[in-house]
C-alpha positions in Angstrom: -147.3 -82.7 183.2 -149.4 -82.5 186.3 -152.6 -80.5 185.7 -154.9 -79.2 188.5 -158.6 -79.8 188.2 -161.0 -77.0 188.7 -161.9 -78.3 192.2 -158.2 -78.5 193.2 -157.7 -74.9 191.9 -160.6 -73.6 194.0 -159.5 -75.5 197.0 -155.9 -74.2 196.9 -157.0 -70.7 195.9 -159.5 -70.5 198.8 -157.0 -71.4 201.4 -154.4 -68.9 199.9 -156.9 -66.0 199.6 -158.2 -66.5 203.1 -154.7 -66.6 204.5 -153.7 -63.5 202.4 -156.8 -61.6 203.8 -156.0 -62.5 207.4 -152.2 -61.8 207.1 -152.9 -58.4 205.4 -154.4 -57.2 208.7 -150.8 -57.3 210.3 -148.4 -54.7 209.1 -145.3 -56.9 209.7 -146.7 -59.6 207.5 -147.7 -57.6 204.4 -145.0 -59.2 202.2 -146.3 -62.6 202.9 -149.8 -61.5 202.3 -148.8 -60.1 198.9 -147.0 -63.3 198.0 -150.2 -65.3 198.7 -152.3 -62.9 196.7 -149.8 -63.2 193.7 -150.0 -67.0 194.2 -153.8 -67.0 194.1 -153.7 -64.8 191.0 -151.3 -67.2 189.3 -153.1 -70.4 190.2 -156.7 -69.2 189.7 -155.7 -67.0 186.7 -153.8 -69.5 184.5 -156.9 -71.2 183.1 -158.5 -67.8 182.4 -155.3 -66.6 180.6 -155.2 -69.7 178.5 -158.8 -69.3 177.4 -158.2 -65.6 176.6 -155.1 -66.4 174.5 -156.9 -69.2 172.6 -159.9 -66.8 171.9 -157.6 -64.0 170.7 -156.0 -66.4 168.2 -159.4 -66.6 166.6 -159.9 -62.8 166.9 -162.4 -63.1 169.6 -162.3 -60.6 172.5 -164.4 -62.0 175.3 -164.7 -61.7 179.0 -161.7 -63.9 179.5 -159.6 -61.3 177.7 -161.1 -58.5 179.8 -160.4 -60.3 183.0 -156.8 -61.0 181.9 -156.2 -57.3 181.0 -157.8 -56.3 184.3 -155.5 -58.6 186.3 -152.4 -57.3 184.5 -153.6 -53.7 185.2 -154.3 -54.4 188.8 -150.8 -55.9 189.3 -149.3 -53.0 187.4 -150.9 -50.4 189.8 -150.1 -52.5 192.8 -153.7 -53.6 193.6 -152.7 -57.2 194.4 -155.9 -57.9 196.3 -158.1 -56.9 193.3 -156.0 -59.2 191.1 -156.5 -62.1 193.4 -160.1 -61.5 194.0 -161.0 -61.1 190.2 -159.4 -64.3 189.2 -160.6 -66.2 192.2 -164.3 -65.1 191.8 -164.2 -65.8 188.1 -162.8 -69.3 188.6 -165.3 -69.9 191.4 -168.2 -69.0 189.1 -166.8 -71.4 186.4 -166.4 -74.1 188.9 -169.9 -73.7 190.2 -171.2 -73.9 186.6 -169.3 -77.1 186.1 -170.8 -78.6 189.2 -174.2 -77.6 188.2 -173.9 -79.2 184.8 -172.6 -82.4 186.4 -175.6 -82.5 188.7 -177.9 -82.0 185.7 -176.2 -84.9 183.9 -176.7 -87.0 187.1 -180.4 -86.1 187.0 -180.6 -87.1 183.4 -178.7 -90.4 184.2 -181.3 -91.1 186.9 -184.0 -90.7 184.3 -182.1 -93.0 181.9 -181.9 -95.6 184.7 -185.7 -95.7 184.7 -185.7 -97.0 181.1 -186.1 -100.8 180.8 -183.0 -102.7 179.6 -184.7 -105.9 178.4 -188.0 -107.1 177.3 -189.8 -110.5 176.9 -191.5 -111.0 173.5 -193.3 -113.8 171.7 -191.9 -114.5 168.1 -193.1 -117.5 166.1 -194.8 -118.9 169.2 -191.6 -118.8 171.2 -191.1 -116.6 174.3 -187.6 -114.9 174.4 -185.8 -112.2 176.2 -184.2 -109.6 174.1 -182.7 -106.0 174.6 -185.4 -103.4 174.8 -184.1 -101.6 171.8 -184.5 -104.7 169.6 -188.3 -104.9 170.1 -190.1 -104.3 166.8 -193.4 -102.7 166.0 -196.3 -105.1 166.3 -194.3 -107.5 168.5 -196.2 -109.1 171.3 -194.6 -108.1 174.6 -195.1 -110.0 177.9 -194.8 -108.0 181.1 -195.2 -109.6 184.6 -195.3 -108.2 188.1 -192.4 -106.2 189.1 -191.2 -105.6 185.5 -190.9 -102.4 183.5 -192.8 -101.9 180.2 -190.4 -101.3 177.3 -192.7 -100.1 174.7 -195.7 -97.8 174.1 -198.5 -100.1 173.2 -202.0 -101.5 173.5 -203.0 -104.2 176.0 -204.1 -107.4 174.1 -204.7 -109.6 177.1 -204.6 -109.5 180.9 -205.1 -107.1 183.7 -202.6 -105.3 185.8 -201.9 -102.4 188.2 -199.3 -100.0 186.5 -197.3 -97.3 188.2 -197.2 -94.4 185.6 -195.6 -91.8 187.8 -192.5 -91.5 185.6 -194.7 -90.4 182.6 -197.9 -88.9 184.0 -196.9 -88.0 187.5 -199.9 -89.9 188.9 -199.2 -91.0 192.5 -201.4 -94.0 192.5 -201.2 -97.1 190.2 -203.6 -97.3 187.3 -205.7 -100.4 186.4 -204.9 -101.6 182.8 -206.9 -104.2 180.8 -207.5 -105.2 177.3 -207.7 -102.2 174.9 -205.9 -99.7 177.3 -202.7 -97.9 176.3 -199.5 -98.4 178.2 -196.2 -96.4 178.2 -192.5 -97.3 178.1 -190.8 -96.7 181.4 -193.8 -97.5 183.6 -193.8 -100.3 186.1 -196.2 -103.2 186.3 -196.8 -103.7 190.1 -199.2 -106.6 190.1 -200.8 -108.6 187.3 -199.8 -109.8 183.9 -200.1 -108.2 180.4 -199.7 -109.1 176.8 -199.0 -105.9 174.9 -198.9 -105.1 171.2 -195.9 -102.8 170.5 -197.1 -99.6 168.8 -194.0 -97.4 169.4 -190.5 -98.7 170.1 -187.1 -97.3 170.8 -186.7 -93.5 170.3 -190.4 -93.2 169.3 -191.6 -94.0 172.7 -193.0 -91.4 175.0 -190.3 -92.0 177.6 -187.5 -91.7 175.0 -188.9 -88.4 173.8 -189.1 -87.1 177.4 -185.4 -87.9 177.8 -184.6 -86.2 174.6 -186.5 -83.1 175.7 -184.6 -82.8 179.0 -181.2 -83.1 177.1 -182.3 -80.6 174.5 -183.5 -78.2 177.1 -179.9 -77.6 178.3 -179.0 -76.3 174.8 -182.1 -74.2 174.5 -181.0 -70.7 175.5 -183.3 -68.1 177.1 -183.4 -64.5 175.7 -181.5 -63.3 178.8 -178.7 -65.8 178.1 -178.5 -64.8 174.4 -178.4 -61.1 175.4 -175.6 -61.8 177.9 -173.5 -63.5 175.3 -173.9 -60.6 172.9 -173.3 -58.2 175.8 -170.0 -59.9 176.6 -168.9 -59.9 173.0 -169.3 -56.1 172.6 -168.7 -55.0 176.2 -165.0 -56.1 176.3 -163.8 -54.0 173.3 -165.9 -51.1 174.6 -164.2 -51.1 177.9 -160.7 -51.4 176.5 -161.4 -48.5 174.1 -162.9 -46.5 176.9 -159.7 -47.0 179.0 -157.5 -46.1 176.1 -159.6 -42.8 175.4 -159.4 -42.0 179.2 -155.6 -42.4 179.1 -155.3 -40.2 176.0 -157.3 -37.5 177.8 -155.9 -37.7 181.2 -152.4 -39.3 180.6 -153.2 -41.2 183.8 -152.2 -44.8 183.4 -153.6 -45.8 186.8 -157.0 -44.3 186.1 -157.2 -46.1 182.7 -156.3 -49.4 184.3 -158.7 -48.8 187.2 -161.5 -48.5 184.7 -160.6 -52.0 183.3 -160.3 -53.5 186.8 -163.7 -52.3 188.0 -165.5 -53.1 184.7 -165.1 -56.9 184.9 -168.7 -58.3 184.8 -167.7 -62.0 185.3 -170.5 -62.7 187.8 -173.1 -61.0 185.5 -172.1 -63.1 182.5 -171.8 -66.4 184.4 -175.0 -66.0 186.5 -177.5 -66.6 183.7 -176.2 -70.0 182.3 -175.7 -71.3 185.8 -179.2 -70.4 186.9 -180.8 -72.0 183.8 -178.8 -75.2 183.9 -179.4 -75.5 187.7 -183.2 -75.0 187.3 -183.4 -77.6 184.4 -181.4 -80.1 186.4 -183.3 -79.6 189.7 -186.6 -79.8 187.8 -185.7 -83.1 186.1 -184.6 -84.5 189.5 -188.0 -83.6 191.0 -190.0 -84.8 188.1 -190.6 -81.4 186.5 -189.6 -81.1 182.8 -188.7 -77.7 181.4 -188.8 -77.5 177.6 -185.9 -75.0 177.6 -184.1 -72.1 179.2 -186.7 -69.6 178.1 -189.5 -71.7 179.8 
């Protein structure tokens, strides 16, 4: 069965909602405008309705459920434009969040590309090339001009100019000689070094930086935690408020209007999007955030 991607849903919905808005300006084209609004609601709303139904099966009433109820209410009272706008904007926010996360992953991938893939070591007097993750502590590593250093270690012999920008942010190469420390992920620009491997694999400074960037995406700020709690309690509150309003006024349209105007989709989506965008952009420009709260 053919399934639309988020990007395709947004593209189709954007065209339809713009056409609906333009056609609604002409009195003789109102029926066509309404049809386009209903089409937008169906296309943009289907993923939302599915999420709401899945959550309800686990007795979770979240923002997706509130949006679904609001859309049904808007259609019931004839507010077709509201139904289309609510589903479209909610899906747009979801799509932008996905794009942001993808960009963050690309930034992390760019950092991973800086990690050396191979290393030259001396074992039993023989020089051999092995994968960087197979280097052992106390191995003697050879690094020549134009090669990346694969371990954190101490220089045993040689002198070289090393570009440490990926670790320390220093714009100029640093001169290294016997007894100096060197870091994984840095580039030897000129010279020749024999290095004793002190830290290898996941214990290197570079590997820990990569792990910090990845963990930072899962580290939620207080604002984000609050918004998640807010969403969990806000939806049942709005539904109960609408029911109470109906019992008091016996006005179905008023009760449904309360639900329609109470959708805080943008409010709930804004925090995670901002945090993930900040972390991803920071990583791309060499600034590492420890987490959402930072």
